Structures are given as C-alpha cells and as structure tokens.
C-alpha positions as CSV (number, residue, x, y, z in Angstrom):
1,M,0.0,0.0,0.0
2,D,1.1,3.6,-0.6
3,K,2.5,5.5,2.4
4,I,2.5,9.2,2.8
5,N,5.4,10.6,4.9
6,T,4.0,13.3,7.2
7,E,7.1,13.7,9.3
8,N,7.6,17.1,10.9
9,P,11.1,18.0,12.1
10,R,9.6,19.8,15.2
11,M,7.8,16.6,16.4
12,T,8.9,14.7,19.5
13,E,10.1,11.1,19.2
14,K,6.8,9.9,20.6
15,E,4.8,12.0,18.0
16,K,7.0,10.6,15.2
17,T,6.1,6.9,15.9
18,K,2.7,7.1,14.0
19,T,3.3,9.6,11.2
20,S,3.0,7.4,8.1
21,L,-0.3,7.0,6.4
22,E,-1.5,3.9,4.5
23,L,-4.0,4.2,1.7
24,R,-7.1,2.2,2.6
25,A,-9.6,3.2,-0.1
26,G,-10.5,6.0,-2.5
27,L,-13.9,7.6,-1.8
28,F,-16.4,9.0,-4.2
29,R,-19.0,11.6,-3.3
30,N,-22.6,10.6,-3.5
31,T,-26.0,12.1,-2.7
32,D,-29.0,10.2,-1.4
33,K,-32.6,10.8,-2.4
34,N,-33.0,13.2,0.6
35,G,-30.0,15.3,-0.5
36,N,-27.6,14.0,2.2
37,V,-24.0,13.7,1.0
38,Y,-22.0,10.5,1.7
39,Y,-18.9,8.9,0.3
40,T,-18.3,5.3,-0.9
41,G,-15.3,3.4,-2.1
42,K,-13.4,0.1,-2.3
43,S,-10.0,-0.9,-1.2
44,E,-7.6,-2.8,-3.4
45,A,-8.5,-5.9,-1.4
46,G,-12.2,-5.5,-2.3
47,D,-13.4,-4.2,1.0
48,E,-16.2,-1.6,0.7
49,Y,-16.4,1.5,2.8
50,V,-19.1,4.1,3.4
51,M,-18.4,7.5,5.1
52,F,-21.1,9.8,6.2
53,R,-21.6,12.9,8.4
54,N,-22.5,12.1,12.0
55,S,-26.0,13.5,12.3
56,Y,-25.8,13.2,16.1
57,W,-22.8,15.6,16.4
58,K,-23.4,18.7,18.5
59,E,-21.2,21.7,19.1
60,G,-18.9,21.0,22.0
61,A,-19.7,17.3,22.1
62,A,-16.9,14.8,22.1
63,K,-18.3,12.9,19.0
64,P,-16.8,12.6,15.6
65,Y,-17.8,14.8,12.7
66,F,-17.8,11.8,10.3
67,R,-18.4,8.0,10.6
68,L,-16.4,5.5,8.4
69,M,-18.1,2.1,8.1
70,K,-16.8,-1.1,6.5
71,R,-19.6,-2.9,4.6
72,V,-20.0,-6.5,5.9
73,A,-22.3,-9.4,5.2
74,D,-25.9,-9.0,6.2
75,G,-26.5,-9.0,10.0
76,P,-27.3,-6.6,12.8
77,S,-25.9,-3.1,12.4
78,K,-23.2,-2.2,14.8
79,M,-23.5,1.6,15.1
80,E,-22.6,3.3,18.4
81,D,-22.1,6.9,19.4
C-alpha cells in the first residue's frame, strides 16, 4: 500500500512513531434521495467503505464529525455513538 510521509522536524520522538499513512480506499462523493452527502469506495483488497456525516454531532460534544463504516455481510448493524 502507498504510504505518505507526514514527518515534521519539530515533532517529538513519541509523535513521530505514527506519522506514516497507508491508503485504505479511494472515496467517491454521492448524494442520497434526501439530498444528504455520503462517500463510498473500495480498497484494493475489495473491502467496501461508506463514510457519512455524523447526524448526532453537536457543538462541543466529544463525538466525531464523520463516521467511516466497512460494509460487511448481512446481519445486525453495529452503530454506536
């Protein structure tokens, strides 16, 4: 997989331990029938991903702006806040 070097010379040694990025998937912008924007894509291994805005996000809340989900076989949804 492609890695992007994000090393900054002003970082401490602890900060430098996780600076490389690995490409997981390319995402494409989509719009659902209600006008909501979401992103979908596939990895080189064939895994499918969906990313959407967290509709439960509130100003000041410690919740993510976006949610990235990996598409799996049918079964109960595992969404938590």
